[in-house]
C-alpha positions as CSV (number, residue, x, y, z in Angstrom):
1,M,40.0,114.3,86.8
2,K,37.9,115.0,89.9
3,Y,36.5,118.5,90.6
4,V,35.6,120.2,93.9
5,L,33.7,123.5,93.5
6,V,33.6,126.0,96.4
7,T,30.9,128.6,96.3
8,G,29.8,131.3,98.8
9,G,26.5,132.6,100.0
10,V,24.8,135.3,102.1
11,V,27.7,137.7,102.3
12,S,31.2,138.1,100.9
13,G,34.3,137.7,103.0
14,L,33.4,134.4,104.6
15,G,36.8,132.9,103.8
16,K,36.1,130.9,100.7
17,G,39.8,131.2,99.7
18,V,41.0,129.8,103.0
19,T,38.3,127.1,102.8
20,A,39.3,126.1,99.3
21,S,43.0,126.1,100.3
22,S,42.3,123.9,103.4
23,I,40.3,121.5,101.3
24,G,43.2,121.2,98.9
25,L,45.6,120.7,101.7
26,I,43.5,118.0,103.4
27,L,43.1,116.1,100.1
28,K,46.9,116.4,99.5
29,A,47.4,115.0,103.0
30,C,45.4,112.0,101.9
31,G,47.9,111.3,99.2
32,L,46.2,113.0,96.3
33,R,47.8,115.4,93.8
34,V,45.8,118.7,93.9
35,T,45.6,121.8,91.6
36,S,43.5,124.9,92.0
37,I,41.5,127.4,89.9
38,K,40.1,130.7,91.0
39,I,37.2,132.3,89.1
40,D,36.8,136.0,89.5
41,P,33.6,137.4,87.9
42,Y,34.9,140.9,87.3
43,L,35.5,142.3,83.8
44,N,39.2,143.1,84.3
45,T,41.3,140.6,82.4
46,D,43.5,140.3,85.5
47,A,44.1,142.0,88.9
48,G,47.1,144.0,87.7
49,T,45.4,147.4,87.4
50,M,43.3,147.1,90.5
51,S,44.0,149.2,93.6
52,P,44.9,147.3,96.8
53,F,42.1,149.1,98.5
54,E,39.7,147.7,95.9
55,H,40.8,144.0,95.9
56,G,43.7,143.5,98.3
57,E,47.2,142.8,97.0
58,V,48.1,141.8,93.5
59,Y,49.8,138.4,93.7
60,V,52.4,137.6,91.0
61,L,53.2,134.1,89.7
62,D,56.3,132.7,88.2
63,D,55.0,133.2,84.7
64,G,54.3,136.9,85.4
65,G,50.6,136.5,85.9
66,E,49.1,139.2,88.0
67,V,46.3,137.4,89.8
68,D,43.9,137.4,92.8
69,L,45.4,137.1,96.3
70,D,43.7,133.8,96.8
71,L,46.1,132.1,94.4
72,G,48.8,133.1,97.0
73,N,46.8,131.2,99.6
74,Y,46.7,128.1,97.3
75,E,50.4,128.3,96.6
76,R,51.3,128.7,100.3
77,F,49.0,125.9,101.6
78,L,49.8,123.4,98.9
79,D,53.4,124.4,98.0
80,I,52.6,124.5,94.3
81,K,53.4,126.9,91.4
82,L,50.3,128.0,89.6
83,T,50.0,129.7,86.2
84,R,48.2,132.8,85.1
85,E,45.7,130.5,83.4
86,N,44.6,129.2,86.9
87,N,42.9,132.6,87.5
88,I,39.8,132.9,85.3
89,T,38.1,136.3,84.9
90,T,35.0,137.4,83.0
91,G,37.4,139.6,81.0
92,K,39.6,136.7,79.9
93,I,36.6,134.6,78.9
94,Y,34.8,137.3,76.9
95,Q,38.1,138.4,75.3
96,S,38.8,134.8,74.1
97,V,35.3,134.4,72.7
98,I,35.4,137.8,70.9
99,D,38.8,136.9,69.5
100,K,37.3,133.7,68.1
101,E,34.4,135.6,66.7
102,R,36.7,138.0,64.9
103,R,38.6,135.2,63.4
104,G,35.4,133.6,62.1
105,D,35.7,130.5,64.2
106,Y,32.0,130.4,64.9
107,L,31.2,130.2,61.1
108,G,28.7,133.1,61.2
109,T,26.5,131.9,64.0
110,T,25.1,134.4,66.5
111,V,27.5,134.5,69.5
112,Q,25.7,134.2,72.8
113,V,26.3,133.7,76.5
114,V,24.8,130.3,76.1
115,P,26.4,128.2,74.6
116,H,29.5,130.2,73.6
117,I,30.5,131.9,76.9
118,T,29.5,128.9,79.0
119,D,31.3,126.5,76.7
120,A,34.4,128.7,76.8
121,I,34.3,128.5,80.6
122,Q,34.1,124.8,80.7
123,E,36.8,124.3,78.1
124,W,39.1,126.7,80.1
125,I,38.5,124.7,83.3
126,E,39.2,121.3,81.7
127,R,42.3,122.6,79.9
128,V,43.9,124.3,83.0
129,A,43.1,121.4,85.3
130,L,45.5,119.3,83.3
131,I,48.5,121.6,83.8
132,P,50.9,120.0,86.4
133,V,51.7,122.5,89.2
134,D,53.5,120.4,91.8
135,G,56.7,119.7,89.8
136,K,55.6,116.2,88.8
137,E,54.6,115.0,85.3
138,G,51.0,114.5,84.4
139,P,47.8,116.0,85.6
140,A,46.6,116.2,89.2
141,D,44.0,113.9,90.7
142,V,41.7,116.7,92.0
143,C,41.1,120.3,90.9
144,V,39.7,122.6,93.5
145,I,37.7,125.5,91.9
146,E,36.7,128.6,93.9
147,L,34.0,130.8,92.5
148,G,34.4,134.3,93.7
149,G,31.6,136.5,94.7
150,T,28.3,135.5,96.2
151,I,25.5,133.3,94.8
152,G,22.9,135.7,93.3
153,D,25.4,138.2,91.9
154,I,24.5,139.2,88.4
155,E,28.1,139.0,87.2
156,S,28.4,135.3,88.4
157,M,25.5,134.0,86.4
158,P,27.4,132.8,83.3
159,F,29.8,130.9,85.5
160,I,27.0,129.4,87.6
161,E,25.3,128.2,84.4
162,A,28.5,126.9,83.0
163,L,29.4,125.0,86.2
164,G,25.9,123.6,86.3
165,Q,26.3,122.2,82.8
166,F,29.8,121.1,83.8
167,S,28.7,119.1,86.8
168,Y,26.1,117.3,84.7
169,R,28.6,116.6,81.9
170,V,31.4,115.2,84.1
171,G,29.0,113.2,86.3
172,A,28.1,113.2,89.9
173,G,31.0,110.9,90.9
174,N,33.5,113.4,89.5
175,F,32.1,116.6,91.0
176,C,31.6,117.7,94.6
177,L,30.1,121.1,95.5
178,I,30.9,122.7,98.8
179,H,28.8,125.7,99.7
180,V,30.3,128.2,102.2
181,S,27.5,130.1,104.0
182,L,26.9,132.2,107.1
183,V,25.0,131.1,110.2
184,P,24.8,134.4,112.2
185,V,24.1,134.7,115.9
186,L,21.8,137.5,116.8
187,N,23.0,139.2,120.0
188,V,19.4,140.0,121.0
189,V,18.4,136.3,121.3
190,G,21.7,134.5,121.2
191,E,20.4,132.0,118.7
192,Q,22.1,130.6,115.6
193,K,19.9,131.6,112.6
194,T,19.7,129.2,109.6
195,K,17.3,131.2,107.4
196,P,20.1,133.1,105.4
197,T,21.8,129.7,104.6
198,Q,18.4,128.2,103.6
199,H,17.7,131.1,101.2
200,S,21.3,130.8,99.8
201,V,21.0,127.1,99.1
202,R,17.6,127.5,97.6
203,G,19.0,130.1,95.2
204,L,21.9,127.8,94.4
205,R,19.6,124.9,93.7
206,S,17.3,127.0,91.5
207,L,20.4,127.8,89.3
208,G,21.1,124.1,88.7
209,L,23.7,123.3,91.4
210,T,23.1,121.1,94.4
211,P,25.6,121.2,97.3
212,N,27.1,118.0,98.6
213,I,28.6,119.7,101.6
214,L,27.7,122.8,103.6
215,A,30.5,124.6,105.3
216,C,28.9,127.0,107.8
217,R,30.8,130.0,109.1
218,S,29.8,130.9,112.6
219,T,31.3,132.4,115.7
220,T,30.8,129.1,117.6
221,E,30.2,125.5,116.7
222,L,26.8,124.7,115.4
223,D,24.3,123.2,117.8
224,V,23.0,119.7,116.8
225,N,19.4,121.0,116.4
226,V,20.7,123.7,114.0
227,K,22.5,121.1,111.9
228,E,19.4,119.0,111.8
229,K,17.4,122.0,110.7
230,L,19.9,122.8,107.9
231,S,19.9,119.2,106.8
232,R,16.1,119.1,106.6
233,F,15.6,122.4,104.7
234,C,18.8,122.3,102.5
235,H,18.6,118.6,101.6
236,V,22.1,117.9,102.7
237,Q,23.1,114.9,104.8
238,L,23.6,115.7,108.5
239,E,27.2,114.4,108.5
240,N,28.0,116.6,105.5
241,I,27.3,119.8,107.4
242,I,30.6,121.2,108.6
243,T,31.1,124.1,111.1
244,L,33.9,126.6,110.4
245,Y,33.8,128.5,113.6
246,D,36.2,131.2,114.6
247,V,39.7,129.9,115.5
248,P,42.9,131.6,116.8
249,N,44.7,131.3,113.4
250,I,43.8,129.8,110.0
251,W,46.1,126.9,110.4
252,H,43.3,125.4,112.5
253,V,40.9,125.4,109.5
254,P,42.2,122.2,107.9
255,L,42.1,120.7,111.4
256,L,38.4,121.6,111.7
257,L,37.8,119.9,108.4
258,Q,39.7,116.8,109.5
259,G,38.0,116.7,112.9
260,Q,34.6,116.7,111.3
261,K,35.6,114.1,108.6
262,A,35.1,116.5,105.7
263,H,37.7,114.5,103.7
264,E,35.5,111.4,104.0
265,A,32.5,113.3,102.7
266,I,34.5,114.7,99.8
267,L,36.1,111.4,98.9
268,K,32.8,109.7,99.0
269,A,31.2,112.3,96.7
270,L,34.1,111.8,94.3
271,N,33.9,108.0,94.3
272,L,37.4,107.8,95.8
273,K,38.2,105.0,98.3
274,S,38.3,106.4,101.8
275,D,38.3,103.3,103.9
276,G,40.6,104.0,106.8
277,L,42.2,106.9,105.0
278,K,43.3,109.6,107.4
279,P,45.1,112.8,106.4
280,D,48.6,113.1,107.9
281,L,48.4,116.5,109.5
282,R,50.7,116.0,112.4
283,E,53.3,118.6,111.4
284,W,50.4,121.0,110.6
285,T,48.9,120.5,114.0
286,S,52.2,121.0,115.8
287,R,52.8,124.3,113.9
288,A,49.2,125.5,114.7
289,D,49.8,124.8,118.4
290,L,53.2,126.4,118.3
291,C,51.8,129.6,116.9
292,D,49.2,129.8,119.6
293,K,51.8,129.5,122.3
294,L,54.3,132.2,121.1
295,H,54.6,135.1,123.4
296,E,58.0,136.8,123.0
297,P,57.4,139.5,120.5
298,V,59.3,140.8,117.5
299,R,57.9,144.2,116.4
300,I,58.1,145.3,112.8
301,A,57.2,148.7,111.5
302,M,55.3,148.4,108.2
303,V,55.6,151.7,106.4
304,G,53.3,152.2,103.5
305,K,50.3,154.0,102.1
306,Y,47.8,151.1,102.1
307,T,47.9,150.5,105.9
308,G,44.2,150.9,106.1
309,L,43.7,147.5,104.5
310,T,46.0,144.7,105.7
311,D,45.2,142.5,102.7
312,S,47.2,145.1,100.6
313,Y,50.3,143.5,102.1
314,L,49.1,140.0,102.6
315,S,52.1,138.1,101.2
316,V,54.5,140.3,103.1
317,L,52.6,139.6,106.3
318,K,52.7,135.9,105.6
319,A,56.4,135.9,104.8
320,L,57.1,137.8,108.0
321,L,55.1,135.3,110.0
322,H,56.8,132.3,108.4
323,A,60.2,133.7,109.5
324,S,58.9,134.8,113.0
325,V,57.5,131.4,113.8
326,A,60.8,129.9,112.7
327,F,62.4,132.0,115.5
328,H,59.6,131.2,118.0
329,R,58.6,134.9,118.1
330,K,55.1,136.4,118.1
331,L,54.9,138.8,115.2
332,C,53.7,142.3,116.1
333,I,53.1,144.7,113.2
334,N,53.2,148.5,113.8
335,W,51.2,149.9,110.9
336,V,52.8,153.3,110.0
337,P,51.0,155.4,107.3
338,S,54.0,156.8,105.5
339,S,52.3,160.2,104.9
340,D,51.9,160.7,108.6
341,L,55.7,160.8,109.0
342,E,56.0,163.9,106.8
343,D,56.4,167.5,107.9
344,A,53.1,168.5,106.4
345,T,51.3,166.1,108.8
346,A,53.2,167.7,111.7
347,K,51.4,170.9,110.9
348,E,48.0,169.6,109.9
349,N,47.6,166.7,112.3
350,P,50.3,166.7,115.1
351,E,48.7,163.8,116.9
352,A,48.9,161.5,113.8
353,Y,52.5,162.7,113.2
354,K,53.5,161.9,116.8
355,S,51.8,158.5,116.8
356,A,53.5,157.5,113.5
357,W,56.9,158.4,114.7
358,N,56.4,156.6,118.0
359,L,55.4,153.5,116.2
360,L,58.4,153.7,113.9
361,K,60.8,154.3,116.8
362,G,59.3,151.5,118.9
363,A,60.0,148.9,116.2
364,D,62.7,146.2,116.2
365,G,62.9,146.4,112.4
366,V,61.6,148.7,109.6
367,L,60.1,147.3,106.4
368,V,59.0,149.4,103.4
369,P,57.1,147.2,100.9
370,G,56.3,147.8,97.3
371,G,53.9,150.4,96.0
372,F,53.1,152.9,93.3
373,G,52.5,156.6,93.2
374,D,54.0,159.6,95.0
375,R,51.7,159.8,98.0
376,G,53.6,159.2,101.2
377,V,57.0,158.8,99.4
378,E,58.8,161.4,101.4
379,G,57.6,159.6,104.6
380,K,59.1,156.4,103.4
381,I,62.4,158.2,102.7
382,L,62.3,159.5,106.2
383,A,61.7,156.0,107.6
384,A,64.7,154.6,105.6
385,K,66.9,157.5,106.9
386,H,65.8,156.8,110.5
387,A,66.7,153.1,110.1
388,R,70.0,153.8,108.4
389,E,71.2,156.4,110.9
390,N,70.0,154.6,114.0
391,K,71.3,151.1,112.9
392,I,67.8,149.6,113.0
393,P,67.3,146.6,110.7
394,Y,65.8,147.8,107.4
395,F,64.3,145.8,104.6
396,G,63.1,147.5,101.4
397,I,61.1,145.6,98.8
398,C,60.8,147.0,95.3
399,L,59.8,150.6,95.9
400,G,61.3,150.1,99.4
401,M,64.7,149.5,97.7
402,Q,64.3,152.5,95.4
403,I,63.4,154.7,98.4
404,A,66.6,153.6,100.2
405,V,68.7,154.5,97.1
406,I,67.0,158.0,96.9
407,E,67.6,158.6,100.6
408,Y,71.3,157.5,100.4
409,T,71.8,159.7,97.3
410,R,70.4,162.7,99.1
411,S,72.0,162.2,102.5
412,V,75.4,160.8,101.7
413,L,76.1,162.1,98.2
414,G,74.5,165.5,99.1
415,L,72.3,165.6,96.0
416,Q,69.2,167.0,97.7
417,D,67.0,167.0,94.6
418,A,67.8,163.3,93.8
419,N,64.6,161.4,93.1
420,S,62.9,158.8,91.0
421,T,61.5,160.0,87.6
422,E,58.2,158.4,88.8
423,F,57.8,161.1,91.4
424,D,59.8,164.0,89.7
425,P,60.2,163.7,85.9
426,D,62.4,166.8,85.8
427,T,64.9,165.9,88.6
428,Q,68.5,166.7,87.8
429,N,69.7,163.6,89.6
430,P,67.5,160.7,88.6
431,C,68.8,157.8,90.7
432,V,65.7,155.7,89.8
433,I,64.5,155.7,86.2
434,F,61.8,154.2,84.0
435,M,62.6,150.9,82.3
436,P,63.4,151.4,78.6
437,E,61.0,148.6,77.6
438,G,58.1,149.7,79.7
439,S,54.9,151.4,78.5
440,K,53.7,154.7,79.7
441,T,50.4,154.5,77.9
442,H,49.2,151.0,79.0
443,M,49.1,149.9,82.6
444,G,48.1,146.2,82.5
445,G,50.9,143.6,82.1
446,T,53.5,146.2,81.0
447,M,55.9,145.9,83.9
448,R,58.8,143.6,84.5
449,L,56.9,140.6,85.7
450,G,57.4,137.1,86.9
451,S,60.5,135.0,87.8
452,R,63.8,136.6,86.8
453,R,67.4,135.6,87.7
454,T,69.6,137.6,90.0
455,H,73.4,136.9,90.1
456,F,75.3,137.6,93.3
457,Q,78.3,139.9,92.9
458,S,80.0,138.8,96.1
459,T,79.9,135.6,98.2
460,S,80.7,137.6,101.3
461,S,77.5,139.7,101.1
462,T,74.8,139.1,103.7
463,S,72.1,138.4,101.1
464,C,74.3,135.8,99.4
465,K,75.0,134.0,102.7
466,L,71.3,134.0,103.6
467,Y,70.6,132.3,100.3
468,G,73.1,129.6,101.1
469,S,76.0,131.1,99.2
470,K,74.4,130.3,95.8
471,S,75.8,132.0,92.7
472,F,72.3,133.1,91.6
473,I,68.6,133.0,92.6
474,D,65.3,133.2,90.8
475,E,62.7,135.6,92.4
476,R,59.4,137.2,91.2
477,H,59.3,140.8,90.0
478,R,56.7,143.5,89.5
479,H,58.0,146.9,88.7
480,R,58.5,149.5,86.0
481,Y,61.2,151.7,87.6
482,E,64.7,150.7,88.6
483,V,68.0,152.1,89.8
484,N,69.8,154.3,87.2
485,P,72.9,152.3,86.1
486,D,74.7,155.6,85.4
487,M,74.8,156.4,89.1
488,V,75.8,153.0,90.4
489,Q,79.5,153.7,90.5
490,Q,79.0,157.0,92.3
491,L,76.9,155.3,94.9
492,E,79.3,152.4,95.4
493,D,82.2,154.8,95.9
494,A,80.1,156.3,98.7
495,G,79.7,153.0,100.4
496,L,76.4,151.5,99.1
497,S,76.9,148.0,97.7
498,F,75.0,146.5,94.8
499,T,75.4,142.9,95.7
500,G,72.9,141.4,93.2
501,K,72.4,142.2,89.5
502,D,70.7,140.6,86.5
503,E,72.5,138.7,83.7
504,S,73.4,141.9,81.9
505,G,74.7,143.6,84.9
506,D,72.7,146.7,84.1
507,R,69.7,146.0,86.4
508,M,70.4,146.4,90.1
509,E,68.5,143.7,92.1
510,I,70.0,143.9,95.6
511,I,71.5,146.7,97.6
512,E,73.3,146.4,101.0
513,L,75.0,148.7,103.4
514,P,78.0,146.8,104.8
515,S,78.5,149.2,107.6
516,H,75.0,148.6,108.9
517,P,73.7,145.6,111.0
518,F,71.1,144.8,108.4
519,F,70.2,147.2,105.6
520,I,69.0,145.4,102.5
521,G,66.8,146.4,99.6
522,V,65.7,144.1,96.8
523,Q,64.0,145.0,93.5
524,F,62.1,141.7,93.4
525,H,59.4,140.4,95.7
526,P,60.7,137.5,97.8
527,E,57.4,137.3,99.8
528,Y,55.7,135.6,96.9
529,K,57.8,132.5,97.2
530,S,57.9,132.2,101.0
531,R,56.3,129.1,102.5
532,P,55.8,128.3,106.2
533,G,58.1,125.3,105.9
534,K,60.4,127.3,103.7
535,P,60.7,130.9,105.0
536,S,62.1,133.3,102.5
537,A,65.8,133.6,103.1
538,L,65.7,137.4,103.2
539,F,62.7,137.6,105.6
540,L,64.5,135.0,107.8
541,G,67.6,137.3,107.9
542,F,65.5,140.4,108.6
543,I,63.6,138.8,111.5
544,A,66.9,137.4,112.8
545,A,68.4,140.9,112.7
546,A,65.4,142.3,114.5
547,C,65.8,139.7,117.2
548,G,69.5,140.4,117.5
549,Q,70.5,136.9,116.2
550,L,71.7,137.6,112.6
551,D,75.3,136.8,113.4
552,T,74.4,133.5,114.9
553,L,72.2,132.7,112.0
554,L,74.9,133.4,109.4
555,K,77.6,131.6,111.3
556,K,75.6,128.4,111.8
557,G,73.9,128.5,108.4
558,A,70.6,130.0,107.6
559,T,68.6,127.0,106.8
560,K,68.8,123.2,106.8
561,T,66.6,121.0,104.6
562,C,65.1,118.0,106.3
563,R,63.2,115.0,104.9
564,M,60.2,114.1,107.0
565,S,58.8,110.7,107.7
566,N,55.9,111.2,105.3
567,G,58.2,112.1,102.4
568,T,57.5,115.8,102.5
569,S,60.4,118.3,102.7
570,A,60.6,121.1,105.3
571,I,63.1,123.6,106.4
572,K,64.0,124.4,109.9
573,T,66.5,126.9,111.4
574,H,69.3,126.0,113.7
575,L,67.4,127.7,116.5
576,Y,65.0,124.8,116.6
577,E,66.6,123.1,119.6
578,N,63.7,120.7,120.0
579,A,63.7,119.9,116.2
580,T,60.3,121.5,115.7
581,K,59.1,120.5,112.3
582,L,57.4,122.9,109.9
583,A,54.9,122.0,107.2
584,N,53.4,124.0,104.3
585,G,50.7,126.7,104.9
586,P,50.3,130.2,106.2
587,L,49.1,131.5,109.5
588,D,46.7,134.2,110.3
589,G,44.6,135.5,113.2
590,I,45.4,139.2,113.4
591,Y,44.0,141.3,116.2
592,C,44.6,144.9,117.1
593,N,46.6,145.5,120.3
594,G,46.3,149.3,120.3
595,N,49.8,150.0,118.9
596,G,49.6,147.8,115.9
597,Y,48.6,144.2,115.1
598,M,49.6,140.9,116.7
599,F,49.2,137.4,115.5
600,E,47.5,135.4,118.2
């Protein structure tokens, strides 16, 4: 097994996750099998209880693991399925060591950070690196490890020590360290400053780790003299200093690595033959270029309470983008704070109220994503009502589906006090209830999590057609409330269709409104399994409806699987008149346009 470690220096938020994903992609494009591990130095055992404002979205894996959002980047870039074990946290490591101590496994010795914690970290890495994640048998060729945080952080020290020992133990030819650092440009003098990176590398070396490659984040490409200076003071070969300058979208990052022959430096450090080996990124390049050229917009209103931090809905944004690019449309997001749609805001802040409603009314489609808590719920209900009554495409995910059920129960059945017991435990008409197996005392890992099966109840439903008329699908879940089965018949009699249910038939998984152009809610999270070459079926349908092309999509077939010349599979829509080929990986590059956000 070969290991590539990605660390960060100077400041956080440099894009280590994108860099690690891009490294994995470029190695995969060289014909290697790749797996990934993310190390998060926080004490939480997982990301499940963390606020999106604190740490971005919680990404859910097939096995129900609630993990860091960077694992979503890995899965999307590499088209792999990771496990909860691929996300290491300080909490997990310490818990495993303490459990061993309580069992007496250490035979009475004093349990210490060195060697017990550091040994546990190394054992965890070696064990998880062997887990196949690409659907093939046997371990991968290369494991890309990302260490969260910044060099010098107190909480990272045990991991730095462990990785220093690990690099020595596996040997130089099996270990490559890539350090992502910042080379800022001071506006006063307009000069690229190397001192922050010098100090960062010096700190890294003092802790027992020597970088093989420097990946320098900067607004522009590094000058030759700047590279020479970094090489001289950081003891890194000149050809191993890579510039990761600002690009229109993150699909260009692997291309930056390829253009600067980063793969050759990595393969050389890992003692892998690289003679004449060139990553096949033709499909990737064409998609990056396509995204840059899109100009016809599709505008989606994202109605939620975490709109102040776009990372809170990262996977939803990616899934929307995958579908938008498939339709050759530029994705424009109207961020609508749900609480701003409520009557209370109309009195307290009329401008915010007016702005929120203008954004909602100016959208081609309305999406209400998942969430927890009662803040802004009434605003989400108003958004669902607006979409339903005005025949605007509506897509509700998890809470967004529950919101749609509450709104329909109130407006159509006339039960004005209908609600979820999450928001009103004493409601006389609980159309959404707490799951019987859930826990009200423990938050972490107590929801319905991971991949679960949904059976379609009708082959004529829009959702079934979008999924290729399958009898069932497997999608990832994360929720602790669901539609009250006692009210299903009453709702169906009033026109709301429950087109997807679990094996028992008691859990409602998909709702549709047949009389509406596109009104679908799902209890699961289809965004977690969306890939650029394989857009989520429901997101594809939603964007098609927002573009006014849903009927055409359903008539001609939602998707068609193609086999590419390099052996990889991709999916393209019938709308691809020029047979544009899609590969695996997400896009980014969001900028504010005054009314919302666009992808440039």
